[in-house]
DRENKETI-537482 format. One line per 5 residues: number of its first residue (from 0); for each residue z, x, y of C-alpha. Coordinates in steps of 0.02 Angstrom, whole numbers. Layout:
<sites>
NUM> Z:X:Y | ... .
</sites>
This chain:
<sites>
0> 8875:7521:-8698 | 8978:7663:-8641 | 8919:7845:-8661 | 9026:7848:-8818 | 9064:7682:-8906 .
5> 9243:7629:-8886 | 9345:7652:-9042 | 9428:7480:-9000 | 9258:7405:-9045 | 9304:7407:-9230 .
10> 9471:7326:-9195 | 9384:7195:-9091 | 9265:7155:-9228 | 9415:7136:-9348 | 9514:7028:-9220 .
15> 9372:6911:-9187 | 9320:6905:-9374 | 9500:6855:-9423 | 9502:6721:-9290 | 9337:6638:-9343 .
20> 9386:6654:-9529 | 9544:6559:-9493 | 9444:6423:-9405 | 9327:6415:-9552 | 9476:6391:-9668 .
25> 9563:6250:-9568 | 9491:6106:-9661 | 9539:6167:-9836 | 9706:6223:-9774 | 9745:6056:-9688 .
30> 9761:6128:-9511 | 9729:6034:-9353 | 9587:6099:-9240 | 9574:6069:-9049 | 9416:6110:-8959 .
35> 9453:6180:-8781 | 9355:6239:-8624 | 9366:6424:-8592 | 9487:6403:-8445 | 9574:6250:-8520 .
40> 9750:6221:-8585 | 9749:6334:-8732 | 9934:6373:-8719 | 9980:6195:-8737 | 9872:6161:-8875 .
45> 9936:6316:-8981 | 10116:6257:-8941 | 10071:6103:-9048 | 10010:6221:-9190 | 9823:6181:-9162 .
50> 9690:6317:-9207 | 9584:6319:-9053 | 9394:6329:-9044 | 9297:6361:-8886 | 9121:6291:-8875 .
55> 9079:6404:-8723 | 9109:6554:-8832 | 8982:6474:-8955 | 8859:6452:-8807 | 8878:6638:-8753 .
60> 8842:6689:-8933 | 8688:6579:-8932 | 8635:6669:-8769 | 8675:6845:-8836 | 8577:6811:-8995 .
65> 8430:6751:-8890 | 8417:6588:-8996 | 8473:6477:-8851 | 8299:6436:-8802 | 8265:6374:-8970 .
70> 8390:6236:-8957 | 8393:6190:-8774 | 8234:6082:-8795 | 8325:5979:-8929 | 8454:5933:-8808 .
75> 8336:5897:-8670 | 8255:5766:-8787 | 8419:5681:-8796 | 8419:5659:-8612 | 8506:5814:-8553 .
80> 8415:5896:-8402 | 8341:6069:-8427 | 8432:6142:-8275 | 8608:6089:-8319 | 8723:6216:-8395 .
85> 8630:6305:-8534 | 8790:6335:-8632 | 8799:6139:-8647 | 8615:6115:-8695 | 8593:6264:-8819 .
90> 8764:6214:-8898 | 8724:6031:-8916 | 8544:6075:-8969 | 8609:6192:-9104 | 8734:6062:-9170 .
95> 8594:5933:-9181 | 8493:6059:-9283 | 8648:6101:-9388 | 8625:6285:-9338 | 8754:6415:-9287 .
100> 8747:6607:-9274 | 8933:6601:-9332 | 8866:6588:-9510 | 8771:6759:-9492 | 8905:6849:-9394 .
105> 9067:6776:-9469 | 9013:6679:-9624 | 9052:6507:-9552 | 8938:6380:-9630 | 8975:6251:-9498 .
110> 9086:6221:-9346 | 9265:6181:-9366 | 9286:5990:-9357 | 9392:5941:-9206 | 9543:5831:-9213 .
115> 9554:5829:-9024 | 9459:5893:-8876 | 9535:5957:-8716 | 9444:6012:-8559 | 9483:6064:-8383 .
120> 9355:6036:-8248 | 9409:6193:-8149 | 9241:6268:-8185 | 9121:6122:-8173 | 9099:5938:-8209 .
125> 8977:5976:-8358 | 9122:6013:-8479 | 9175:5837:-8463 | 9002:5771:-8516 | 8995:5909:-8645 .
130> 9158:5862:-8731 | 9126:5678:-8718 | 8977:5702:-8829 | 9078:5782:-8965 | 9220:5660:-8949 .
135> 9107:5512:-8974 | 9017:5601:-9117 | 9178:5639:-9212 | 9266:5484:-9149 | 9418:5586:-9092 .
140> 9535:5583:-8943 | 9472:5674:-8778 | 9594:5729:-8653 | 9551:5804:-8477 | 9630:5890:-8337 .
145> 9550:5876:-8161 | 9615:6004:-8039 | 9565:5986:-7857 | 9399:6077:-7826 | 9340:6203:-7699 .
150> 9520:6244:-7649 | 9555:6362:-7503 | 9747:6390:-7522 | 9830:6326:-7683 | 9972:6217:-7617 .
155> 10131:6149:-7695 | 10053:5978:-7694 | 9900:6041:-7791 | 10014:6121:-7919 | 10117:5961:-7938 .
160> 9963:5858:-7966 | 9893:5968:-8097 | 10064:5983:-8178 | 10071:5798:-8197 | 9907:5803:-8277 .
165> 9961:5932:-8402 | 10113:5828:-8448 | 10014:5671:-8461 | 9910:5738:-8613 | 10074:5779:-8710 .
170> 10085:5611:-8800 | 9904:5616:-8859 | 9935:5796:-8928 | 10092:5738:-9009 | 10009:5593:-9096 .
175> 9859:5701:-9156 | 9960:5850:-9214 | 10102:5740:-9290 | 10229:5857:-9202 | 10346:5831:-9061 .
180> 10333:5930:-8911 | 10453:6082:-8901 | 10465:6168:-8735 | 10520:6331:-8817 | 10361:6338:-8914 .
185> 10263:6315:-8749 | 10361:6446:-8662 | 10316:6569:-8807 | 10132:6535:-8793 | 10137:6554:-8601 .
190> 10231:6713:-8617 | 10102:6782:-8739 | 9958:6724:-8631 | 10036:6806:-8475 | 10060:6975:-8571 .
195> 9878:6973:-8630 | 9819:6928:-8452 | 9919:7078:-8375 | 9850:7193:-8508 | 9670:7126:-8477 .
200> 9695:7150:-8287 | 9749:7333:-8320 | 9598:7352:-8436 | 9477:7303:-8296 | 9573:7408:-8167 .
205> 9541:7562:-8263 | 9370:7555:-8184 | 9444:7589:-8014 | 9441:7773:-8071 | 9291:7885:-8049 .
210> 9212:7902:-8169 | 9245:7729:-8232 | 9284:7717:-8418 | 9230:7536:-8432 | 9082:7437:-8362 .
215> 9056:7255:-8328 | 8938:7257:-8488 | 9075:7328:-8591 | 9193:7196:-8522 | 9079:7055:-8571 .
220> 9098:7111:-8750 | 9289:7155:-8752 | 9337:6994:-8663 | 9319:6899:-8825 | 9512:6891:-8862 .
225> 9570:6844:-8689 | 9456:6696:-8702 | 9484:6631:-8878 | 9660:6704:-8921 | 9760:6675:-8768 .
230> 9940:6626:-8816 | 9936:6738:-8977 | 10006:6904:-9025 | 9836:6957:-9080 | 9771:6954:-8903 .
235> 9915:7060:-8840 | 9895:7184:-8984 | 9716:7206:-8952 | 9731:7238:-8770 | 9877:7360:-8787 .
240> 9754:7467:-8898 | 9604:7444:-8785 | 9707:7490:-8635 | 9777:7648:-8716 | 9602:7708:-8763 .
245> 9541:7682:-8582 | 9687:7774:-8507 | 9657:7915:-8620 | 9472:7915:-8559 | 9529:7917:-8381 .
250> 9642:8067:-8420 | 9503:8159:-8505 | 9373:8121:-8365 | 9264:8020:-8485 | 9155:7895:-8394 .
255> 9020:7759:-8440 | 8896:7884:-8371 | 8918:8077:-8371 | 8876:8093:-8185 | 8925:7940:-8095 .
260> 8839:7921:-7929 | 8837:7734:-7881 | 8960:7597:-7907 | 8905:7418:-7912 | 8997:7241:-7918 .
265> 8916:7099:-8011 | 8945:6925:-7945 | 8913:6774:-8064 | 8873:6752:-8247 | 8810:6884:-8368 .
270> 8629:6866:-8426 | 8691:6868:-8609 | 8521:6894:-8690 | 8487:7048:-8585 | 8654:7138:-8569 .
275> 8600:7290:-8655 | 8435:7297:-8561 | 8520:7292:-8391 | 8659:7407:-8442 | 8534:7537:-8489 .
280> 8449:7515:-8324 | 8603:7560:-8230 | 8651:7709:-8348 | 8476:7776:-8316 | 8520:7789:-8134 .
285> 8690:7863:-8160 | 8762:7694:-8092 | 8898:7588:-8159 | 8943:7404:-8135 | 9126:7431:-8114 .
290> 9189:7261:-8075 | 9145:7077:-8083 | 9187:6900:-8040 | 9160:6843:-8217 | 9275:6962:-8314 .
295> 9415:6934:-8187 | 9410:6744:-8220 | 9530:6765:-8364 | 9665:6865:-8266 | 9790:6723:-8275 .
300> 9943:6832:-8244 | 10036:6706:-8134 | 10091:6617:-8285 | 10281:6613:-8307 | 10372:6558:-8464 .
305> 10519:6503:-8363 | 10418:6366:-8284 | 10273:6336:-8406 | 10197:6179:-8338 | 10197:6237:-8155 .
310> 10134:6406:-8185 | 9992:6350:-8302 | 9944:6222:-8170 | 9943:6353:-8036 | 9845:6482:-8144 .
315> 9710:6367:-8195 | 9686:6296:-8018 | 9675:6461:-7926 | 9535:6540:-8033 | 9392:6606:-7928 .
320> 9262:6475:-7981 | 9376:6344:-7920 | 9399:6403:-7745 | 9315:6371:-7578 | 9185:6482:-7500 .
325> 9310:6556:-7377 | 9436:6599:-7519 | 9302:6669:-7619 | 9234:6783:-7479 | 9406:6852:-7458 .
330> 9435:6878:-7642 | 9265:6973:-7653 | 9299:7077:-7495 | 9461:7135:-7581 | 9364:7182:-7743 .
335> 9238:7275:-7655 | 9370:7381:-7563 | 9482:7410:-7717 | 9345:7463:-7828 | 9252:7577:-7705 .
340> 9091:7477:-7713 | 8927:7539:-7645 | 8831:7377:-7674 | 8848:7204:-7742 | 8725:7111:-7855 .
345> 8726:6918:-7853 | 8660:6838:-8009 | 8588:6666:-7953 | 8598:6582:-8126 | 8477:6434:-8130 .
350> 8592:6322:-8236 | 8763:6374:-8174 | 8769:6310:-7992 | 8960:6322:-8001 | 8967:6506:-8028 .
355> 8816:6566:-7921 | 8885:6618:-7757 | 8728:6663:-7661 | 8665:6494:-7613 | 8768:6461:-7455 .
360> 8755:6622:-7353 | 8883:6726:-7447 | 8783:6882:-7469 | 8741:6888:-7287 | 8915:6847:-7223 .
365> 9000:6972:-7340 | 8878:7108:-7289 | 8914:7084:-7108 | 9105:7088:-7149 | 9098:7246:-7260 .
370> 8936:7335:-7228 | 8902:7334:-7412 | 8718:7302:-7458 | 8680:7153:-7573 | 8547:7104:-7689 .
375> 8511:6923:-7769 | 8424:6918:-7929 | 8375:6759:-8021 | 8407:6718:-8203 | 8524:6625:-8314 .
380> 8664:6649:-8433 | 8571:6585:-8589 | 8392:6520:-8543 | 8289:6669:-8530 | 8145:6563:-8472 .
385> 8222:6576:-8298 | 8233:6765:-8306 | 8087:6871:-8259 | 8133:7041:-8336 | 7993:7141:-8246 .
390> 8034:7074:-8080 | 8220:7093:-8096 | 8208:7271:-8159 | 8097:7323:-8012 | 8221:7242:-7892 .
395> 8372:7327:-7965 | 8290:7494:-7982 | 8241:7492:-7799 | 8409:7429:-7747 | 8502:7573:-7840 .
400> 8377:7696:-7767 | 8418:7639:-7590 | 8608:7642:-7626 | 8596:7817:-7697 | 8487:7888:-7555 .
405> 8620:7816:-7431 | 8757:7895:-7516 | 8663:8063:-7523 | 8621:8052:-7337 | 8808:8023:-7297 .
410> 8874:8161:-7405 | 8743:8277:-7336 .
</sites>
């Protein structure tokens, strides 16, 4: 979605393709599979030798392929409300219909059968219900970590609590994997996860430059490895290549748009089925969404292989979505300053209450604090029935026009 497609996109396709092909071969190869939430204990699972599959990634793919709305009604018939997480409802609906876009995109005829499911409720409670569905269907163990929610400052007591929860699932993982826990293996996956997280943060931070070589919409595509391959060499290798390409773009003055005028922050979830439509809308106005809450959710660079349990407990507790309104407000204010933001757009996602930050006065408070104008648009991550394209396009166009006019007046 940049002016010129990133060359790393080809490496991304190869990296993700290899990941999914490996999952598809697990059954015939006799490899154990763990299903995990997107900000769940992937490092610990990989330390036991599990191949790790992420249903949320599948939900995003259903949204991006605009097939989610075909499957959500199937889950609703099973008693799941239409306004709960559309990742959950579309994923379960597709499963009940025995359909997956992974077949078309990666050649997988079916989802990899789980031997264990592991979740963390640092994002929302829905993941517990979601994974419980599959645990019952497959009759396999389910383990969960429940960090304290809506945290202001992450304390030593919080970390100690979550660390004990991490440690408590080790016996189950030993039993399922048939392997004893080895701290050095865990240290290694944590080290690799930290390296990838640091690289991912540096990738996102290239957009602090003007013109920005990367947009939020590009980030939504290139975040794949930091979600599904944390704790692996493949993720580190991919982000080393992507970072180098972006640094070269910065040095050459190549941006997402050739004449960058306006810089915007996107708060909340992507609208997966309309990424290109909305990206083109910004490009047409010489505007760039240079930073986002969403992409930064996988900057887990506080991990430390010297204290793997404590540092993973801290990293997964302090993520943005798990924080108090006060903590979120400060984090957003810092982002707006660091990225030289002209305006912020809040996506109020109908089925993602936990990652919609416009419902308790945040836009008004933050605008008073920073002076940066805000716009709220309504939509959803997957369910396009909650997104009015005409209305949203009109609102965004008018908002960008106002931001650009204000900048022109100041510069004049």
